[in-house]
N, C-alpha and C positions, 0 to 999 in steps of 0.2 A: 867513117867518122870514128874517132876515138872516144873512149868513155869520158875523157877530160873535156873534149869539145861538146859532148852531149850535156855535161853538167853545167858548162858555162852559160848556155842559153836554152830556154825552153821554147822559144819562138818557132824554130823550124818544125818541131814536133807538132805544135799546135796548128801551124799553117798546113802541114801535111795532113793532119786529121780533118781540118776544114775542107781541104781539097778533095779528100777521099769522100767526105759526106756529100759535097757538091756533085761529084762524078756518079756516086751511087743513086742520089735522088734523080739525076737526069736519066739514069738507066731504069729506075723504078717507074718513072713516067712513061717510058717506051714499052714497058712489060704489061701484058694483058693478064690480069689476075684470073680470068676465066680459062685462058688457054695455058698459062704456065703458073698455076697456083704455088707450087714449091719454090720456084725461083723467085716469085713475088714476095712470099713470106720470108725467104732467106735474105733478100735485099732489104726488106723492111726491118728485120731484126739486126742486120749488120749496121744499118744506118742508126738505129737506137743505140747500139753498143758503141759506135764511133762518137756519137753525141755525148754519151756518158763519160767516154775516155777524154773527150775534149774538155768537158766541164771539170773533170778531175785534174787535168793537166793545167788548165787555166787557174784553178783554185789553189794548186800547190804553192806557188810563190807567196801568196798572201798568208797562207797557213805557216810557212816556214819563217816568215818575217815576224810572226807573232810570238815566236819562241825567243 
C-alpha cells in the first residue's frame, strides 16, 4: 500500500487492529498462565497496546475534523 492510499482511509488499519486484538484474545484464552506466565503476560500487554492503538486510530478523524 502506498502512503497516499493509507492517508485516504483509516478503516483498514482500524479493522486490522481489531482483527489482531480478536486473534490475540483467542490465543490468550488458550494459554495457561501457570504453565506459560511469560507468554500470558506478553499476550495481555500486546492486547492492551493494540486496544490503545485502535482507540487512537478511531479518535484521529474526529480530532482532525475539529481543526
